[in-house]
N, CA, C and O atoms as CSV, one atom per row, in Angstrom:
chain,resi,resn,atom,element,x,y,z
A,1,MET,N,N,-37.205,-20.398,-7.072
A,1,MET,CA,C,-36.282,-19.295,-6.949
A,1,MET,C,C,-36.263,-18.656,-8.374
A,1,MET,O,O,-36.203,-19.351,-9.388
A,2,ASN,N,N,-36.320,-17.266,-8.394
A,2,ASN,CA,C,-36.420,-16.769,-9.777
A,2,ASN,C,C,-34.974,-16.307,-10.125
A,2,ASN,O,O,-34.291,-15.890,-9.189
A,3,SER,N,N,-34.434,-16.338,-11.382
A,3,SER,CA,C,-32.901,-16.140,-11.426
A,3,SER,C,C,-32.556,-14.854,-11.421
A,3,SER,O,O,-31.392,-14.675,-11.779
A,4,ALA,N,N,-33.381,-13.537,-11.039
A,4,ALA,CA,C,-33.213,-12.441,-10.811
A,4,ALA,C,C,-32.618,-12.134,-9.338
A,4,ALA,O,O,-31.690,-11.386,-9.029
A,5,SER,N,N,-33.476,-12.981,-8.493
A,5,SER,CA,C,-32.773,-12.918,-7.153
A,5,SER,C,C,-31.700,-13.679,-6.831
A,5,SER,O,O,-30.952,-13.364,-5.906
A,6,SER,N,N,-31.520,-14.788,-7.594
A,6,SER,CA,C,-30.256,-15.380,-7.455
A,6,SER,C,C,-29.089,-14.822,-7.779
A,6,SER,O,O,-28.071,-15.035,-7.120
A,7,ARG,N,N,-29.132,-13.839,-9.118
A,7,ARG,CA,C,-28.160,-13.018,-9.321
A,7,ARG,C,C,-27.761,-12.000,-8.370
A,7,ARG,O,O,-26.669,-11.772,-7.850
A,8,ARG,N,N,-28.956,-11.407,-8.253
A,8,ARG,CA,C,-28.639,-10.178,-7.135
A,8,ARG,C,C,-27.930,-10.761,-5.503
A,8,ARG,O,O,-27.298,-10.018,-4.751
A,9,THR,N,N,-28.197,-12.091,-5.252
A,9,THR,CA,C,-27.482,-12.716,-3.943
A,9,THR,C,C,-26.254,-13.117,-4.292
A,9,THR,O,O,-25.390,-13.118,-3.415
A,10,ASP,N,N,-25.923,-13.534,-5.623
A,10,ASP,CA,C,-24.522,-13.907,-5.936
A,10,ASP,C,C,-23.635,-12.636,-6.046
A,10,ASP,O,O,-22.436,-12.752,-5.791
A,11,THR,N,N,-24.084,-11.573,-6.365
A,11,THR,CA,C,-23.314,-10.367,-6.820
A,11,THR,C,C,-22.959,-9.670,-5.398
A,11,THR,O,O,-21.866,-9.152,-5.168
A,12,THR,N,N,-23.994,-9.728,-4.513
A,12,THR,CA,C,-23.739,-9.376,-3.057
A,12,THR,C,C,-22.771,-10.193,-2.347
A,12,THR,O,O,-22.093,-9.675,-1.460
A,13,ALA,N,N,-22.649,-11.333,-2.627
A,13,ALA,CA,C,-21.911,-11.907,-1.914
A,13,ALA,C,C,-20.414,-11.922,-2.406
A,13,ALA,O,O,-19.495,-12.098,-1.605
A,14,ILE,N,N,-20.218,-11.744,-3.653
A,14,ILE,CA,C,-19.124,-11.415,-4.250
A,14,ILE,C,C,-18.450,-10.137,-3.725
A,14,ILE,O,O,-17.321,-10.034,-3.243
A,15,SER,N,N,-19.462,-9.100,-3.936
A,15,SER,CA,C,-18.720,-7.649,-3.612
A,15,SER,C,C,-18.429,-7.638,-2.209
A,15,SER,O,O,-17.491,-6.946,-1.813
A,16,HIS,N,N,-19.213,-8.417,-1.288
A,16,HIS,CA,C,-18.690,-8.535,-0.029
A,16,HIS,C,C,-17.559,-9.082,0.366
A,16,HIS,O,O,-16.794,-8.591,1.196
A,17,SER,N,N,-17.392,-10.275,-0.303
A,17,SER,CA,C,-16.003,-10.971,0.077
A,17,SER,C,C,-14.857,-9.792,-0.381
A,17,SER,O,O,-14.002,-9.446,0.434
A,18,MET,N,N,-14.900,-9.291,-1.543
A,18,MET,CA,C,-13.830,-8.473,-1.980
A,18,MET,C,C,-13.540,-7.307,-1.235
A,18,MET,O,O,-12.437,-6.769,-1.330
A,19,THR,N,N,-14.488,-6.843,-0.455
A,19,THR,CA,C,-14.178,-5.672,0.610
A,19,THR,C,C,-13.650,-6.148,1.742
A,19,THR,O,O,-13.204,-5.297,2.511
A,20,GLU,N,N,-13.563,-7.446,2.110
A,20,GLU,CA,C,-13.042,-7.889,3.313
A,20,GLU,C,C,-11.617,-8.555,2.874
A,20,GLU,O,O,-10.960,-8.965,3.830
A,21,ARG,N,N,-11.150,-8.694,1.841
A,21,ARG,CA,C,-10.210,-9.342,1.299
A,21,ARG,C,C,-8.864,-8.697,2.067
A,21,ARG,O,O,-8.869,-7.479,2.245
A,22,LYS,N,N,-7.941,-9.325,2.434
A,22,LYS,CA,C,-6.504,-8.784,3.223
A,22,LYS,C,C,-5.681,-8.765,1.925
A,22,LYS,O,O,-5.784,-9.462,0.916
A,23,ILE,N,N,-4.741,-7.662,2.271
A,23,ILE,CA,C,-3.567,-7.320,1.303
A,23,ILE,C,C,-2.366,-8.133,1.829
A,23,ILE,O,O,-1.661,-7.657,2.718
A,24,PRO,N,N,-2.096,-9.453,1.256
A,24,PRO,CA,C,-0.918,-9.964,1.616
A,24,PRO,C,C,0.273,-9.196,1.686
A,24,PRO,O,O,0.515,-8.236,0.954
A,25,SER,N,N,1.235,-9.769,2.851
A,25,SER,CA,C,2.153,-8.911,2.986
A,25,SER,C,C,3.339,-9.585,2.197
A,25,SER,O,O,3.322,-10.815,2.157
A,26,MET,N,N,4.388,-8.909,1.553
A,26,MET,CA,C,5.295,-9.380,0.755
A,26,MET,C,C,6.613,-9.970,1.714
A,26,MET,O,O,7.391,-10.857,1.365
A,27,CYS,N,N,6.630,-9.333,2.820
A,27,CYS,CA,C,7.892,-9.424,3.672
A,27,CYS,C,C,7.953,-10.989,4.219
A,27,CYS,O,O,7.097,-11.435,4.983
A,28,GLN,N,N,9.011,-11.721,3.757
A,28,GLN,CA,C,9.060,-13.167,4.074
A,28,GLN,C,C,10.549,-12.958,4.995
A,28,GLN,O,O,11.142,-14.032,4.900
A,29,HIS,N,N,11.070,-12.341,5.533
A,29,HIS,CA,C,12.437,-12.339,6.147
A,29,HIS,C,C,11.943,-11.957,7.515
A,29,HIS,O,O,10.874,-11.430,7.823
A,30,GLN,N,N,13.214,-12.436,8.466
A,30,GLN,CA,C,12.933,-12.160,10.035
A,30,GLN,C,C,14.055,-11.380,10.346
A,30,GLN,O,O,15.165,-11.630,9.878
A,31,PRO,N,N,13.763,-10.173,11.333
A,31,PRO,CA,C,12.319,-9.696,11.920
A,31,PRO,C,C,11.707,-9.217,10.658
A,31,PRO,O,O,12.428,-8.744,9.779
A,32,PRO,N,N,10.543,-9.300,10.524
A,32,PRO,CA,C,9.622,-8.644,9.491
A,32,PRO,C,C,9.629,-7.199,9.665
A,32,PRO,O,O,9.775,-6.576,10.716
A,33,CYS,N,N,9.427,-6.694,8.326
A,33,CYS,CA,C,9.739,-5.098,8.273
A,33,CYS,C,C,8.157,-4.421,8.878
A,33,CYS,O,O,7.100,-5.039,9.008
A,34,PRO,N,N,8.411,-3.081,9.152
A,34,PRO,CA,C,7.130,-2.477,9.605
A,34,PRO,C,C,5.969,-2.649,8.510
A,34,PRO,O,O,6.179,-2.641,7.297
A,35,THR,N,N,4.691,-2.810,9.125
A,35,THR,CA,C,3.607,-2.894,8.069
A,35,THR,C,C,3.539,-1.586,7.411
A,35,THR,O,O,4.162,-0.601,7.807
A,36,ALA,N,N,2.732,-1.610,6.354
A,36,ALA,CA,C,2.314,-0.417,5.348
A,36,ALA,C,C,1.569,0.636,6.529
A,36,ALA,O,O,1.852,1.832,6.450
A,37,GLN,N,N,0.760,0.242,7.456
A,37,GLN,CA,C,0.151,1.160,8.369
A,37,GLN,C,C,1.177,1.663,9.423
A,37,GLN,O,O,0.798,2.597,10.131
A,38,SER,N,N,2.202,1.257,9.585
A,38,SER,CA,C,3.144,1.711,10.858
A,38,SER,C,C,3.615,3.003,10.227
A,38,SER,O,O,3.561,3.306,9.035
A,39,THR,N,N,4.115,3.755,11.304
A,39,THR,CA,C,4.427,5.356,11.158
A,39,THR,C,C,5.913,5.119,10.666
A,39,THR,O,O,6.342,6.077,10.022
A,40,ASP,N,N,6.824,4.037,10.823
A,40,ASP,CA,C,8.123,3.892,9.954
A,40,ASP,C,C,8.114,2.774,8.827
A,40,ASP,O,O,9.027,1.976,8.614
A,41,ARG,N,N,6.876,2.870,8.126
A,41,ARG,CA,C,6.813,2.359,6.910
A,41,ARG,C,C,7.990,2.161,5.916
A,41,ARG,O,O,8.306,1.100,5.377
A,42,GLU,N,N,8.591,3.394,5.771
A,42,GLU,CA,C,9.670,3.705,5.047
A,42,GLU,C,C,10.853,3.036,5.167
A,42,GLU,O,O,11.613,2.966,4.202
A,43,SER,N,N,11.147,2.471,6.350
A,43,SER,CA,C,12.505,1.544,6.653
A,43,SER,C,C,12.175,0.112,6.199
A,43,SER,O,O,13.049,-0.715,6.456
A,44,ALA,N,N,11.011,-0.355,5.536
A,44,ALA,CA,C,11.025,-1.541,4.985
A,44,ALA,C,C,12.029,-1.878,3.931
A,44,ALA,O,O,12.436,-0.927,3.264
A,45,ARG,N,N,12.521,-3.126,3.652
A,45,ARG,CA,C,13.516,-3.486,2.738
A,45,ARG,C,C,12.932,-3.051,1.235
A,45,ARG,O,O,11.721,-3.018,1.021
A,46,LEU,N,N,13.909,-2.728,0.235
A,46,LEU,CA,C,13.271,-2.438,-0.973
A,46,LEU,C,C,13.011,-3.895,-1.805
A,46,LEU,O,O,13.658,-4.920,-1.593
A,47,MET,N,N,12.223,-3.794,-2.524
A,47,MET,CA,C,11.746,-5.094,-3.378
A,47,MET,C,C,12.181,-4.640,-4.990
A,47,MET,O,O,12.781,-5.460,-5.686
A,48,ALA,N,N,11.911,-3.571,-5.411
A,48,ALA,CA,C,12.201,-2.899,-6.751
A,48,ALA,C,C,12.431,-1.622,-6.476
A,48,ALA,O,O,11.862,-1.009,-5.573
A,49,HIS,N,N,13.382,-1.095,-7.336
A,49,HIS,CA,C,13.870,0.370,-7.242
A,49,HIS,C,C,14.168,0.813,-8.733
A,49,HIS,O,O,15.067,0.251,-9.359
A,50,HIS,N,N,13.438,1.784,-9.278
A,50,HIS,CA,C,13.543,2.393,-10.341
A,50,HIS,C,C,13.376,3.846,-10.404
A,50,HIS,O,O,12.387,4.478,-10.773
A,51,PRO,N,N,14.895,4.417,-9.838
A,51,PRO,CA,C,14.865,5.808,-9.942
A,51,PRO,C,C,14.927,6.203,-11.214
A,51,PRO,O,O,14.833,7.429,-11.266
A,52,GLU,N,N,15.043,5.710,-12.258
A,52,GLU,CA,C,14.669,6.592,-13.869
A,52,GLU,C,C,13.343,6.647,-13.725
A,52,GLU,O,O,13.056,7.661,-14.361
A,53,GLN,N,N,12.259,6.166,-13.256
A,53,GLN,CA,C,10.959,6.060,-13.196
A,53,GLN,C,C,10.529,6.930,-11.925
A,53,GLN,O,O,9.454,7.530,-11.930
A,54,GLY,N,N,11.267,6.972,-11.006
A,54,GLY,CA,C,11.072,7.967,-9.558
A,54,GLY,C,C,10.142,6.979,-8.744
A,54,GLY,O,O,9.220,7.450,-8.077
A,55,TRP,N,N,10.294,6.063,-8.773
A,55,TRP,CA,C,9.394,4.819,-7.512
A,55,TRP,C,C,10.143,3.989,-7.101
A,55,TRP,O,O,11.127,3.651,-7.759
A,56,SER,N,N,9.848,3.459,-5.898
A,56,SER,CA,C,10.394,1.938,-5.462
A,56,SER,C,C,9.441,1.263,-4.721
A,56,SER,O,O,8.598,1.941,-4.132
A,57,LEU,N,N,9.408,-0.092,-4.626
A,57,LEU,CA,C,8.440,-0.653,-4.074
A,57,LEU,C,C,9.066,-1.511,-2.929
A,57,LEU,O,O,9.929,-2.367,-3.123
A,58,LEU,N,N,8.499,-1.162,-1.627
A,58,LEU,CA,C,8.882,-1.875,-0.527
A,58,LEU,C,C,8.110,-3.147,-0.375
A,58,LEU,O,O,7.102,-3.502,-0.985
A,59,CYS,N,N,8.943,-3.901,0.775
A,59,CYS,CA,C,8.485,-5.450,0.838
A,59,CYS,C,C,7.010,-5.347,1.832
A,59,CYS,O,O,6.494,-6.374,2.269
A,60,ASN,N,N,6.558,-4.265,2.049
A,60,ASN,CA,C,5.347,-4.114,2.682
A,60,ASN,C,C,4.428,-3.652,1.941
A,60,ASN,O,O,3.372,-3.243,2.424
A,61,GLY,N,N,4.664,-3.645,0.739
A,61,GLY,CA,C,3.781,-3.174,-0.264
A,61,GLY,C,C,3.575,-1.647,-0.530
A,61,GLY,O,O,2.648,-1.282,-1.254
A,62,VAL,N,N,4.289,-0.899,-0.047
A,62,VAL,CA,C,4.139,0.460,-0.160
A,62,VAL,C,C,4.951,0.915,-1.361
A,62,VAL,O,O,6.112,0.524,-1.474
A,63,LEU,N,N,4.388,1.744,-2.288
A,63,LEU,CA,C,4.978,2.145,-3.310
A,63,LEU,C,C,5.879,3.746,-2.775
A,63,LEU,O,O,5.116,4.626,-2.376
A,64,LEU,N,N,7.094,4.021,-2.772
A,64,LEU,CA,C,7.610,5.147,-2.457
A,64,LEU,C,C,7.970,6.011,-3.719
A,64,LEU,O,O,8.533,5.472,-4.672
A,65,PHE,N,N,7.682,7.213,-3.734
A,65,PHE,CA,C,8.096,8.007,-5.012
A,65,PHE,C,C,9.043,9.021,-4.460
A,65,PHE,O,O,9.153,9.485,-3.325
A,66,GLU,N,N,9.784,9.269,-5.713
A,66,GLU,CA,C,11.218,10.069,-5.363
A,66,GLU,C,C,10.473,11.557,-4.741
A,66,GLU,O,O,11.168,12.158,-3.922
A,67,ASP,N,N,9.331,12.073,-5.029
A,67,ASP,CA,C,9.087,13.411,-4.383
A,67,ASP,C,C,8.583,13.218,-2.654
A,67,ASP,O,O,8.077,14.168,-2.056
A,68,THR,N,N,8.789,11.970,-2.039
A,68,THR,CA,C,8.658,11.438,-1.028
A,68,THR,C,C,7.069,11.195,-0.658
A,68,THR,O,O,6.607,10.989,0.464
A,69,GLY,N,N,6.430,11.268,-1.788
A,69,GLY,CA,C,4.839,10.794,-1.639
A,69,GLY,C,C,4.780,9.349,-1.615
A,69,GLY,O,O,5.711,8.728,-2.127
A,70,GLU,N,N,3.748,8.689,-1.055
A,70,GLU,CA,C,3.536,7.242,-1.211
A,70,GLU,C,C,2.335,6.822,-1.287
A,70,GLU,O,O,1.391,7.498,-0.878
A,71,LEU,N,N,2.173,5.414,-1.928
A,71,LEU,CA,C,0.773,5.014,-2.149
A,71,LEU,C,C,0.953,3.662,-1.459
A,71,LEU,O,O,1.841,2.836,-1.669
A,72,LEU,N,N,-0.194,3.589,-0.483
A,72,LEU,CA,C,-0.175,2.253,0.296
A,72,LEU,C,C,-0.895,1.110,-0.397
A,72,LEU,O,O,-1.607,1.411,-1.355
A,73,PRO,N,N,-0.814,0.012,-0.086
A,73,PRO,CA,C,-1.493,-1.300,-0.483
A,73,PRO,C,C,-2.938,-1.069,-0.745
A,73,PRO,O,O,-3.489,-1.319,-1.817
A,74,ASP,N,N,-3.632,-0.472,0.531
A,74,ASP,CA,C,-5.170,-0.324,0.322
A,74,ASP,C,C,-5.494,0.871,-0.536
A,74,ASP,O,O,-6.651,1.276,-0.652
A,75,GLY,N,N,-4.491,1.417,-1.122
A,75,GLY,CA,C,-4.938,2.735,-2.203
A,75,GLY,C,C,-4.936,4.026,-1.461
A,75,GLY,O,O,-5.283,5.073,-2.007
A,76,GLN,N,N,-4.510,3.954,-0.097
A,76,GLN,CA,C,-4.487,5.308,0.704
A,76,GLN,C,C,-3.205,6.130,0.049
A,76,GLN,O,O,-2.129,5.581,-0.191
A,77,ILE,N,N,-3.479,7.517,-0.202
A,77,ILE,CA,C,-1.994,8.181,-0.902
A,77,ILE,C,C,-1.713,9.301,0.407
A,77,ILE,O,O,-2.519,10.075,0.922
A,78,ILE,N,N,-0.410,9.099,0.699
A,78,ILE,CA,C,0.271,10.021,1.473
A,78,ILE,C,C,1.057,10.939,0.863
A,78,ILE,O,O,2.052,10.570,0.239
A,79,ALA,N,N,0.693,12.334,0.971
A,79,ALA,CA,C,1.255,13.392,0.327
A,79,ALA,C,C,2.632,13.508,0.516
A,79,ALA,O,O,3.129,12.860,1.437
A,80,PRO,N,N,3.466,14.336,-0.303
A,80,PRO,CA,C,4.842,14.301,-0.221
A,80,PRO,C,C,5.069,14.773,0.851
A,80,PRO,O,O,4.142,15.507,1.194
A,81,HIS,N,N,5.981,14.705,1.678
A,81,HIS,CA,C,6.510,15.431,3.052
A,81,HIS,C,C,8.088,15.516,3.105
A,81,HIS,O,O,8.730,14.753,3.827
A,82,ARG,N,N,8.529,16.224,2.519
A,82,ARG,CA,C,9.919,16.548,2.378
A,82,ARG,C,C,10.345,17.436,3.659
A,82,ARG,O,O,9.547,18.352,3.853
A,83,PRO,N,N,11.241,17.390,4.430
A,83,PRO,CA,C,11.735,18.122,5.482
A,83,PRO,C,C,11.788,19.723,4.877
A,83,PRO,O,O,12.161,20.043,3.748
A,84,VAL,N,N,11.322,20.602,5.923
A,84,VAL,CA,C,11.309,21.900,5.792
A,84,VAL,C,C,12.731,22.293,5.750
A,84,VAL,O,O,13.413,21.715,6.596
A,85,ALA,N,N,13.342,23.105,5.005
A,85,ALA,CA,C,14.723,23.575,5.105
A,85,ALA,C,C,14.787,24.712,6.143
A,85,ALA,O,O,14.048,25.692,6.054
A,86,VAL,N,N,15.717,24.550,7.161
A,86,VAL,CA,C,15.869,25.286,8.109
A,86,VAL,C,C,17.360,26.152,7.878
A,86,VAL,O,O,18.477,25.688,7.649
A,87,THR,N,N,16.894,27.693,8.040
A,87,THR,CA,C,18.021,28.532,7.784
A,87,THR,C,C,18.643,29.094,9.067
A,87,THR,O,O,17.985,29.276,10.091
A,88,ALA,N,N,20.062,29.381,8.939
A,88,ALA,CA,C,20.755,29.689,10.079
A,88,ALA,C,C,20.183,31.196,10.397
A,88,ALA,O,O,19.890,31.953,9.471
A,89,ALA,N,N,20.058,31.543,11.656
A,89,ALA,CA,C,19.722,32.704,12.265
A,89,ALA,C,C,21.103,33.747,12.185
A,89,ALA,O,O,21.053,34.876,12.674
């Protein structure tokens, strides 16, 4: 076996295992909080709160920003979604 093909196989195996990696949940309490993929993910418990920096970390791994934007554990970005102001008629 030549060393070039050996390196190529090792690299493929490593990159393949990294893409299938599961993101661990930080939620250890019962009942468990909604997952980061749930629509009610923002109701998870706070793990860290830094209002001076404008962000909070939820126990499901979601970074919640002051402008209502979110960063999910898998890297997906959720745009800010502030409620639209309703004016009286």
